[in-house]
C-alpha positions as CSV (number, residue, x, y, z in Angstrom):
1,R,-30.7,72.4,-59.5
2,P,-27.3,71.2,-59.0
3,N,-25.0,70.7,-61.8
4,S,-23.3,67.1,-62.3
5,A,-20.2,67.8,-61.1
6,R,-21.8,69.7,-57.8
7,L,-23.6,66.5,-57.3
8,A,-20.9,64.2,-58.1
9,L,-18.5,66.2,-55.7
10,R,-21.2,66.2,-53.0
11,H,-21.7,62.4,-53.3
12,A,-17.8,61.9,-53.1
13,L,-18.0,63.7,-49.8
14,L,-20.6,61.7,-48.4
15,V,-19.0,58.6,-49.4
16,T,-15.8,60.1,-47.5
17,I,-17.6,60.5,-44.2
18,C,-19.6,57.2,-44.5
19,C,-16.3,55.4,-44.8
20,G,-14.4,58.2,-41.5
21,V,-17.6,57.2,-39.4
22,F,-18.7,53.3,-40.1
23,L,-15.6,51.7,-41.8
24,P,-13.5,52.0,-37.9
25,R,-16.2,50.2,-36.5
26,L,-16.9,47.5,-39.1
27,L,-13.4,46.9,-38.7
28,D,-13.8,46.4,-35.1
29,D,-16.7,43.9,-35.4
30,R,-14.9,42.0,-38.0
31,K,-12.0,41.4,-35.7
32,A,-13.8,40.8,-33.1
33,Q,-15.7,38.2,-34.6
34,A,-12.5,36.0,-36.1
35,T,-11.3,36.5,-32.2
36,R,-14.4,34.7,-31.5
37,W,-14.0,32.2,-33.7
38,A,-10.5,31.8,-33.7
39,C,-11.1,30.5,-30.0
40,R,-14.2,28.5,-31.1
41,P,-13.3,24.7,-31.3
42,P,-13.6,23.3,-34.9
43,L,-17.4,21.2,-35.0
44,H,-15.7,17.8,-35.2
45,L,-14.0,18.5,-31.9
46,A,-17.1,19.9,-30.1
47,F,-18.4,16.5,-31.0
48,A,-15.7,14.6,-29.7
49,A,-15.1,16.5,-26.6
50,P,-15.2,15.9,-23.6
51,G,-15.2,12.4,-22.3
52,T,-14.0,11.4,-26.2
53,P,-14.1,7.3,-26.3
54,S,-11.1,5.8,-27.6
55,P,-11.2,4.4,-31.1
56,D,-10.8,0.9,-30.3
57,N,-14.2,1.5,-27.8
58,L,-16.4,3.6,-30.8
59,M,-15.7,0.8,-32.8
60,K,-16.4,-1.7,-30.4
61,A,-19.6,0.1,-29.6
62,L,-20.3,0.4,-33.2
63,G,-20.2,-2.7,-34.4
64,C,-22.0,-4.5,-31.5
65,E,-24.9,-1.7,-33.1
66,L,-24.6,-2.9,-36.8
67,W,-24.5,-6.4,-36.2
68,V,-28.0,-5.9,-34.4
69,I,-29.2,-3.9,-37.2
70,G,-27.7,-5.9,-39.7
71,D,-29.2,-9.2,-38.1
72,E,-32.7,-7.3,-37.9
73,L,-32.6,-6.4,-41.6
74,L,-32.2,-9.8,-42.5
75,T,-34.9,-10.9,-40.5
76,V,-37.6,-7.6,-42.3
77,G,-35.7,-9.0,-45.9
78,A,-36.6,-12.7,-45.2
79,R,-40.4,-11.9,-44.6
80,A,-41.3,-8.5,-46.6
81,Y,-41.8,-8.1,-50.3
82,K,-38.2,-6.0,-50.8
83,Q,-36.1,-9.0,-50.0
84,D,-32.7,-7.1,-50.5
85,L,-33.2,-5.6,-47.3
86,G,-31.6,-9.3,-45.9
87,I,-28.9,-8.8,-48.3
88,T,-28.1,-5.5,-47.1
89,G,-28.8,-6.9,-43.9
90,I,-25.6,-9.4,-44.1
91,S,-23.5,-6.8,-45.3
92,I,-24.1,-4.5,-42.3
93,R,-23.9,-7.3,-40.0
94,N,-20.8,-8.6,-41.7
95,A,-19.2,-5.0,-41.0
96,G,-20.2,-5.5,-37.5
97,D,-18.4,-8.9,-37.3
98,L,-15.5,-7.5,-38.8
99,L,-15.3,-4.2,-36.2
100,L,-15.6,-7.0,-33.3
101,E,-12.5,-9.0,-34.7
102,N,-11.0,-5.1,-34.8
103,S,-10.4,-5.8,-38.3
104,W,-11.6,-3.0,-39.6
105,E,-10.1,-2.6,-42.7
106,E,-12.6,-4.4,-44.6
107,V,-15.4,-2.7,-42.8
108,M,-15.3,-0.4,-45.5
109,G,-16.2,-2.5,-48.6
110,E,-18.9,-4.6,-46.5
111,L,-20.5,-1.1,-45.9
112,E,-19.9,-0.8,-49.6
113,S,-21.7,-3.6,-50.0
114,A,-24.4,-2.8,-48.1
115,A,-24.9,0.8,-50.0
116,A,-25.0,-1.0,-53.2
117,S,-27.5,-3.7,-52.6
118,S,-30.3,-1.4,-50.8
119,S,-33.3,-0.4,-53.1
120,V,-35.0,1.1,-49.9
121,I,-32.1,2.9,-47.7
122,P,-30.1,5.2,-50.8
123,F,-26.5,4.9,-51.1
124,S,-25.8,8.5,-49.8
125,C,-27.1,7.2,-46.4
126,F,-24.4,5.3,-46.1
127,E,-21.6,8.0,-47.1
128,G,-20.7,9.2,-43.7
129,L,-20.1,5.8,-41.5
130,V,-18.4,4.7,-45.1
131,N,-16.0,7.7,-44.7
132,L,-14.8,6.6,-41.1
133,F,-13.2,3.9,-42.8
134,A,-12.1,5.7,-46.0
135,Y,-8.8,7.0,-43.4
136,E,-5.3,5.6,-42.6
137,E,-6.7,5.5,-38.9
138,P,-10.3,5.0,-38.3
139,V,-12.6,6.8,-37.5
140,P,-11.4,10.5,-36.8
141,S,-13.5,12.3,-35.1
142,I,-13.5,14.4,-38.4
143,E,-16.1,12.4,-39.8
144,W,-18.1,12.2,-36.6
145,L,-21.0,14.3,-37.6
146,P,-21.3,12.9,-41.1
147,A,-21.7,9.6,-39.6
148,R,-24.4,10.4,-36.9
149,N,-26.1,11.8,-40.1
150,S,-25.6,8.4,-42.0
151,L,-27.5,7.0,-39.1
152,L,-30.4,9.6,-38.8
153,S,-31.0,9.7,-42.8
154,M,-31.2,5.3,-42.9
155,S,-33.9,5.9,-39.8
156,E,-35.8,8.6,-41.2
157,E,-35.7,6.9,-44.6
158,L,-37.3,3.1,-43.1
159,M,-39.9,5.4,-41.5
160,R,-40.2,7.4,-44.8
161,K,-40.8,3.9,-47.0
162,K,-42.5,1.7,-44.5
163,N,-45.5,0.7,-46.0
164,D,-43.2,-0.1,-49.3
165,V,-41.4,-2.5,-47.0
166,L,-45.0,-4.4,-45.8
167,R,-46.6,-4.3,-49.0
168,G,-48.2,-7.9,-49.5
169,L,-47.9,-9.0,-45.4
170,Q,-50.7,-10.1,-43.8
171,G,-51.6,-11.0,-40.5
172,E,-48.8,-12.3,-37.9
173,S,-46.0,-11.2,-40.4
174,L,-47.2,-7.9,-41.0
175,E,-47.3,-7.5,-37.3
176,D,-44.1,-8.8,-36.4
177,T,-42.5,-6.8,-39.5
178,K,-44.1,-3.5,-38.4
179,A,-41.8,-4.0,-35.3
180,S,-39.1,-5.0,-36.4
181,I,-39.1,-2.0,-38.2
182,G,-39.8,0.4,-35.3
183,F,-37.3,-1.5,-33.5
184,L,-34.6,-0.7,-36.5
185,V,-35.8,3.3,-36.7
186,E,-35.4,3.6,-32.8
187,R,-32.0,1.8,-32.8
188,L,-30.4,3.7,-35.9
189,S,-30.9,6.7,-34.2
190,K,-29.9,5.7,-30.5
191,T,-26.5,4.5,-32.3
192,S,-26.5,7.9,-33.8
193,N,-26.0,9.3,-30.4
194,L,-22.4,7.6,-29.9
195,F,-20.4,10.2,-32.1
196,M,-22.3,13.2,-30.1
197,R,-21.1,14.9,-27.1
198,G,-21.4,12.9,-23.8
199,G,-23.6,10.4,-25.8
200,F,-21.2,7.3,-25.8
201,Y,-22.3,4.2,-24.3
202,M,-20.7,0.5,-24.3
203,P,-23.3,-2.1,-25.6
204,K,-23.3,-5.8,-24.6
205,D,-22.0,-7.9,-27.4
206,P,-24.8,-9.4,-29.0
207,R,-23.7,-12.6,-30.2
208,D,-22.4,-13.6,-26.7
209,Q,-26.0,-14.6,-26.1
210,K,-30.1,-14.0,-27.0
211,F,-30.4,-10.7,-27.6
212,R,-33.9,-10.3,-27.2
213,E,-37.0,-12.6,-27.4
214,G,-37.8,-13.7,-30.9
215,R,-34.1,-13.4,-32.2
216,G,-33.7,-16.9,-32.2
217,R,-30.3,-18.5,-31.1
218,P,-27.2,-16.2,-30.8
219,R,-24.8,-16.8,-34.7
220,D,-21.2,-17.0,-35.2
221,P,-18.9,-14.1,-36.9
222,E,-19.7,-14.6,-40.7
223,P,-16.0,-16.3,-41.6
224,R,-13.3,-14.7,-43.5
225,P,-12.1,-15.9,-46.6
226,F,-8.5,-14.6,-45.3
227,S,-7.4,-13.5,-42.0
228,W,-6.8,-10.1,-42.0
229,G,-4.0,-8.1,-39.7
230,S,-2.2,-11.3,-38.7
231,G,1.0,-12.3,-40.4
232,P,2.7,-11.5,-43.3
233,P,0.6,-9.5,-45.9
234,P,-1.8,-10.7,-48.3
235,T,-0.1,-11.0,-51.8
236,Q,-1.8,-9.9,-54.8
237,A,-2.7,-13.2,-56.2
238,E,-4.6,-13.9,-52.3
239,Y,-6.3,-10.5,-53.0
240,R,-7.8,-11.8,-56.2
241,M,-8.6,-14.6,-54.4
242,R,-10.6,-13.0,-51.6
243,D,-12.2,-10.6,-53.9
244,R,-13.3,-13.7,-55.7
245,L,-14.4,-15.9,-52.8
246,E,-16.3,-12.7,-51.6
247,Q,-18.1,-12.0,-54.7
248,L,-19.1,-16.2,-54.7
249,R,-20.5,-16.0,-51.4
250,R,-22.3,-12.5,-51.9
251,E,-24.0,-14.5,-55.1
252,A,-24.8,-17.6,-53.2
253,E,-26.2,-15.5,-50.6
254,Q,-28.5,-13.3,-53.2
255,S,-29.7,-17.3,-54.6
256,A,-30.8,-18.6,-51.3
257,M,-32.4,-15.6,-49.9
258,A,-34.3,-15.1,-53.6
259,V,-35.4,-19.4,-52.7
260,G,-35.9,-18.8,-49.4
261,G,-36.8,-22.4,-47.5
262,R,-34.1,-24.2,-46.1
263,A,-31.4,-22.7,-48.4
264,P,-30.3,-19.8,-45.7
265,A,-29.8,-22.5,-43.2
266,L,-27.7,-24.4,-45.6
267,L,-25.3,-21.5,-46.7
268,E,-24.7,-20.7,-42.9
269,K,-24.2,-24.2,-42.3
270,V,-22.0,-25.0,-45.1
271,E,-19.9,-21.5,-44.1
272,G,-19.7,-22.8,-40.5
273,E,-17.8,-26.1,-41.9
274,L,-15.7,-24.1,-43.9
275,Q,-14.6,-22.1,-40.7
276,Q,-13.8,-25.1,-38.8
277,A,-11.7,-26.5,-41.5
278,R,-9.9,-22.8,-41.1
279,A,-9.7,-23.8,-37.7
280,A,-7.8,-27.2,-38.0
281,A,-4.2,-28.0,-37.9
282,S,-4.0,-28.6,-41.9
283,P,-6.5,-25.8,-43.1
284,D,-5.7,-26.6,-47.3
285,D,-6.5,-30.7,-46.6
286,A,-9.5,-29.7,-44.0
287,R,-11.0,-27.6,-46.4
288,R,-11.0,-29.8,-49.6
289,A,-11.9,-32.9,-47.4
290,A,-15.3,-30.3,-46.3
291,L,-15.9,-29.4,-49.7
292,R,-16.2,-33.0,-50.6
293,R,-18.0,-34.2,-48.3
294,M,-20.6,-31.2,-49.2
295,V,-20.8,-31.8,-52.7
296,R,-21.7,-35.6,-51.9
297,N,-23.9,-34.4,-49.3
298,L,-26.0,-31.4,-50.9
299,H,-26.3,-33.3,-54.7
300,P,-29.9,-32.5,-55.9
301,D,-29.9,-36.2,-56.2
302,R,-29.5,-37.2,-52.9
303,N,-32.4,-34.7,-51.5
304,P,-35.4,-35.4,-53.7
305,D,-37.7,-33.8,-51.5
306,N,-36.4,-30.5,-51.5
307,P,-34.2,-29.8,-54.6
308,K,-34.9,-26.3,-55.9
309,E,-33.7,-25.3,-52.2
310,V,-30.2,-27.6,-52.3
311,T,-29.9,-26.1,-55.8
312,P,-28.2,-22.9,-55.4
313,I,-26.0,-24.2,-52.3
314,F,-24.6,-27.3,-54.2
315,Q,-23.5,-25.2,-57.0
316,Y,-21.9,-22.4,-55.1
317,V,-19.7,-25.4,-53.2
318,Q,-18.7,-26.5,-56.6
319,Q,-17.5,-23.0,-57.4
320,L,-15.7,-23.2,-54.4
321,R,-14.1,-26.6,-55.4
322,S,-13.0,-25.1,-58.9
323,E,-11.5,-22.5,-57.2
324,E,-9.3,-24.4,-55.4
325,K,-8.3,-26.3,-58.3
């Protein structure tokens, strides 16, 4: 039986022999692997090339698809038990409008609002899309893979929670909402291909025409409280005012969706008149005149047939007049 000294010597010799035989081969393998990885393009570059679309084209294509997706979510939210989908849809559609207007700086806020308002699609599903606009320059290729995964995750979540969204629906509303969810699942998956190599395509602007049967008349872009990207930069007071008006608008949208009936259409009409006032020769005077007229026309006493539907819109216009003062 060998003693401990001989056993230690035998182990040392065995280790020396193994190192002499296998270590050079291991180092050569590591060097070859490092060379291969050095020659391999990063994953985000593999997604971005060849045939990389320009940032402007990518934002335009994404804007078209987000507008369609948001518009369909708004339709689902108007029919379904999960009405917060409508609020999510409005924010996603606003993000699409902003991209099509080349005002990408505000897209991140709209997508964050969409994520915060949804109980069906978790916030984490939006992170990849949100991060596309978290840089000084939009849609960097390093975020393409997370953006694709975001869109696919949203598609999967809608499919997984389909029965929850359809709860309580019957008859034609049930069938129409099923079709809308199927359309959304398919559209989100298709949109994810924009971020795949060779998957880019340019959709038609859905605001310019009736997109498909049953979608209703085309909608104008959502009016913005302040134009972004033209003229001098906004002041701090304008930033605060813009945030306040955005908050009031979101609250009015939530109230209109909760009340239902003619309330969403009345809110859309109000926003359309305010947009026309901004395009007038004297925007401030035109806005004040429009608000005075709308307060008079939307007063519940002048609408005895539907005071419940008119009241939240009337209160919204009153708040806008208060902010003007």
